[in-house]
Structures are given as C-alpha cells and as structure tokens.
C-alpha positions as CSV (number, residue, x, y, z in Angstrom):
1,X,30.7,61.4,-55.8
2,X,32.4,58.1,-56.5
3,X,35.7,58.8,-54.7
4,X,37.3,61.1,-52.2
5,X,39.4,64.1,-53.3
6,X,43.0,63.0,-54.0
7,X,44.4,64.6,-50.8
8,X,42.0,62.5,-48.7
9,X,42.5,59.3,-50.7
10,X,46.3,59.7,-50.6
11,X,46.3,60.2,-46.8
12,X,44.1,57.1,-46.3
13,X,46.5,55.1,-48.5
14,X,49.4,56.3,-46.4
15,X,47.8,55.5,-43.1
16,X,46.7,52.1,-44.3
17,X,50.4,51.2,-44.5
18,X,50.9,51.7,-40.8
19,X,50.9,48.6,-38.6
20,X,47.5,47.7,-37.2
21,X,45.6,50.1,-39.5
22,X,43.5,48.8,-42.3
23,X,41.7,50.9,-44.9
24,X,38.6,51.5,-42.7
25,X,40.6,52.5,-39.6
26,X,42.8,54.8,-41.8
27,X,39.6,56.3,-43.3
28,X,38.2,57.0,-39.8
29,X,41.6,58.6,-38.8
30,X,41.7,60.9,-41.8
31,X,38.1,62.1,-41.2
32,X,39.0,62.7,-37.5
33,X,41.9,64.8,-38.6
34,X,39.7,66.8,-40.9
35,X,37.6,67.9,-37.9
36,X,40.7,69.1,-36.0
37,X,41.8,72.8,-35.9
38,X,44.7,73.8,-38.1
39,X,47.0,74.3,-35.1
40,X,46.6,70.7,-34.1
41,X,47.4,69.5,-37.7
42,X,50.5,71.8,-37.9
43,X,51.8,70.5,-34.6
44,X,51.2,66.9,-35.8
45,X,53.1,67.6,-39.0
46,X,55.9,69.3,-37.1
47,X,56.3,66.3,-34.8
48,X,56.3,63.8,-37.7
49,X,59.0,65.9,-39.4
50,X,61.1,65.8,-36.1
51,X,61.2,62.0,-36.3
52,X,63.5,62.2,-39.3
53,X,65.2,65.5,-38.6
54,X,66.0,65.2,-34.9
55,X,65.9,61.5,-33.9
56,X,69.1,59.6,-34.4
57,X,70.2,56.0,-33.8
58,X,72.9,55.6,-31.2
59,X,75.8,53.8,-32.9
60,X,76.8,52.1,-29.7
61,X,73.5,50.6,-28.4
62,X,71.2,51.3,-31.4
63,X,68.5,53.0,-29.3
64,X,66.7,56.1,-30.7
65,X,68.0,59.3,-29.2
66,X,68.4,63.0,-30.0
67,X,72.2,62.6,-29.9
68,X,74.8,60.0,-30.8
69,X,76.0,58.3,-28.6
70,X,72.8,58.4,-26.6
71,X,72.3,59.7,-23.0
72,X,72.4,56.2,-21.5
73,X,75.7,55.2,-23.2
74,X,77.4,58.5,-22.2
75,X,76.0,58.5,-18.6
76,X,79.1,58.2,-16.3
77,X,76.8,56.7,-13.5
78,X,75.9,53.7,-15.6
79,X,77.6,50.3,-15.1
80,X,79.6,49.9,-18.3
81,X,80.4,46.2,-17.5
82,X,76.8,45.0,-18.1
83,X,74.8,45.0,-21.3
84,X,71.1,44.2,-21.5
85,X,70.1,42.9,-24.9
86,X,66.5,43.8,-26.0
87,X,64.7,43.3,-29.3
88,X,63.3,46.8,-29.7
89,X,63.7,50.3,-28.2
90,X,60.2,50.0,-26.6
91,X,61.6,47.0,-24.6
92,X,64.5,49.2,-23.3
93,X,62.0,51.8,-22.0
94,X,60.1,49.1,-20.1
95,X,63.2,48.0,-18.3
96,X,64.3,51.6,-17.6
97,X,60.9,52.3,-16.0
98,X,61.6,49.7,-13.3
99,X,64.5,51.7,-12.0
100,X,66.2,48.4,-11.1
101,X,68.8,48.3,-13.9
102,X,71.8,50.6,-14.2
103,X,73.9,49.0,-17.0
104,X,74.0,49.6,-20.8
105,X,71.8,48.3,-23.5
106,X,72.0,46.7,-27.0
107,X,69.0,46.9,-29.3
108,X,68.9,44.1,-31.8
109,X,66.0,45.7,-33.8
110,X,64.2,42.4,-34.1
111,X,64.4,38.7,-33.4
112,X,65.2,35.7,-35.6
113,X,62.2,34.5,-37.6
114,X,62.9,32.3,-40.6
115,X,59.3,32.5,-41.8
116,X,59.6,36.2,-42.2
117,X,63.2,35.9,-43.6
118,X,64.7,37.5,-40.5
119,X,68.1,35.9,-40.3
120,X,71.1,36.7,-38.0
121,X,72.5,39.1,-40.5
122,X,69.2,41.1,-40.5
123,X,69.5,42.0,-36.8
124,X,72.3,43.5,-34.8
125,X,74.1,40.4,-33.5
126,X,77.4,41.1,-35.2
127,X,77.4,44.6,-33.5
128,X,76.9,43.0,-30.1
129,X,79.8,40.6,-30.6
130,X,81.9,43.6,-31.7
131,X,81.2,45.3,-28.4
132,X,82.7,42.3,-26.6
133,X,86.0,42.9,-28.4
134,X,86.2,46.4,-26.8
135,X,89.1,46.7,-24.3
136,X,86.6,47.7,-21.6
137,X,85.7,44.5,-20.0
138,X,82.1,43.4,-20.3
139,X,81.3,41.1,-17.3
140,X,77.7,40.2,-18.0
141,X,75.2,40.1,-20.9
142,X,71.5,40.0,-19.9
143,X,69.3,38.6,-22.7
144,X,65.9,40.3,-22.2
145,X,63.8,38.9,-25.1
146,X,60.2,37.9,-25.2
147,X,59.6,34.3,-24.0
148,X,58.0,33.2,-27.3
149,X,59.4,30.9,-30.0
150,X,61.2,33.7,-31.8
151,X,62.7,35.1,-28.6
152,X,63.8,31.7,-27.4
153,X,65.5,30.8,-30.7
154,X,67.2,34.2,-30.7
155,X,68.4,33.6,-27.1
156,X,69.8,30.2,-28.1
157,X,71.6,31.6,-31.1
158,X,73.0,34.5,-29.0
159,X,74.3,32.2,-26.3
160,X,76.2,30.2,-28.9
161,X,77.7,33.4,-30.4
162,X,78.7,34.7,-27.0
163,X,80.2,31.5,-25.6
164,X,83.8,32.0,-27.1
165,X,84.1,35.3,-25.2
166,X,83.6,33.6,-21.8
167,X,81.3,36.4,-20.6
168,X,78.6,35.6,-18.0
169,X,75.3,35.3,-20.0
170,X,72.0,35.6,-18.1
171,X,68.4,35.9,-19.1
172,X,65.3,37.3,-17.5
173,X,63.6,35.0,-15.1
174,X,60.4,33.4,-16.1
175,X,58.4,36.1,-14.3
176,X,57.3,36.9,-17.8
177,X,54.7,34.5,-19.0
178,X,55.3,32.5,-22.2
179,X,53.9,34.3,-25.2
180,X,53.9,37.7,-23.5
181,X,55.4,40.8,-25.0
182,X,57.9,42.7,-22.9
183,X,56.5,46.0,-24.2
184,X,53.2,45.3,-22.4
185,X,54.5,43.8,-19.2
186,X,54.0,45.8,-16.0
187,X,56.9,47.2,-14.0
188,X,56.6,44.7,-11.2
189,X,56.7,41.7,-13.5
190,X,59.8,43.1,-15.3
191,X,61.5,44.0,-11.9
192,X,60.9,40.4,-10.7
193,X,62.3,39.0,-14.0
194,X,65.4,41.2,-13.8
195,X,66.1,40.2,-10.2
196,X,65.6,36.6,-10.9
197,X,67.7,36.4,-14.0
198,X,69.8,33.3,-14.4
199,X,72.9,32.2,-16.3
200,X,72.3,30.4,-19.6
C-alpha cells in the first residue's frame, strides 16, 4: 500500500496545519485516535463543534466566552475603572488565576510584529482607545504584555496612543524575565509583577 486511505490522509493533513504539529506528529495523533473507542471520538467531535457553536467573542473585552458581554465584563463586583491589556485570552486566564486583580480586561489578539505584517490595524488597539471615550471614567490602563521585543514595541505604541486621554498607564513590573511568555509564568511571578507595576 503506497498511501493511507483518504480519511486518514485528510485528517493527517488537517492536523498538520495546527501550530506545533508537523506531518509526523499529526500522523502519530491520527493513529492514536484510531485506537480510541467510538465514545471518545464522538465526545472529541462534539467538543470541537462546540468551539464554533457555543463560544463567542465578547464585544467589550474580546475574550472568549459563552455569552456576550462576557462574565467578567458584566460582573458588578469588578472594578470598572481599571483595564488590563493582554495580548491573548490565555494571558487573561494567567492573571485571573492569581486572584490579585479585580478590574476589567482588553484582549488585543496579538502584538505588533512588522516581520509578520502585524500592524496596529491588525490588533485591537482602536477598540481599546474607543473604550476610553466611554462616559464611564477609566482611571488606569495596565499593560500586561510579554517583555520581549514585540511586547515592548507594542507597549511603546500603546502608551503613545493613550497619552492624549490623560489616563494613568502602568505596566507589569519586571518580575517577568525578558523573553518569557506570560502564558507559562507561574502565579507567584505574575502576582509580584501585578503588585509591582509602574507608570509608563
């Protein structure tokens, strides 16, 4: 047999398109799934379908949620005067796990990266600025981006965009090492970074 049946080949091709999965890893994954009981595969398929059918993007903070606006934006106990800006929803969850932050969020859905053609219009900077025009007074913007080149350039760009609004702008303290990803930082490091944030 020179090639796999079409159903196997097609699934390997689909999995190969996922980040971090090459053709060999995708092939191993497909053959692992072939050994699983039908109930497992049905549950997996149902959960994948739920991603599109049940998950929404909050039109206020742009986090993933089952409703719009999301649970955080509609929580009356949250401090509506503070917005923490993160690159991705995964970063938001890291900050939430610390239990130290009680404000709102804004998910940019990326950071500036000219080499990959990610310019200011490709991430949600305009939407953040629009939130400052809301009659409800925002007192502080916390920029919680990774301390790498892309994160630093995005932070610099954001501070310039926010300056005319005369809102206090802070960033996470350098408790996060340069080059580290917020997504993989432990709760203690993120807590220290939040507590030691400074104005920019």
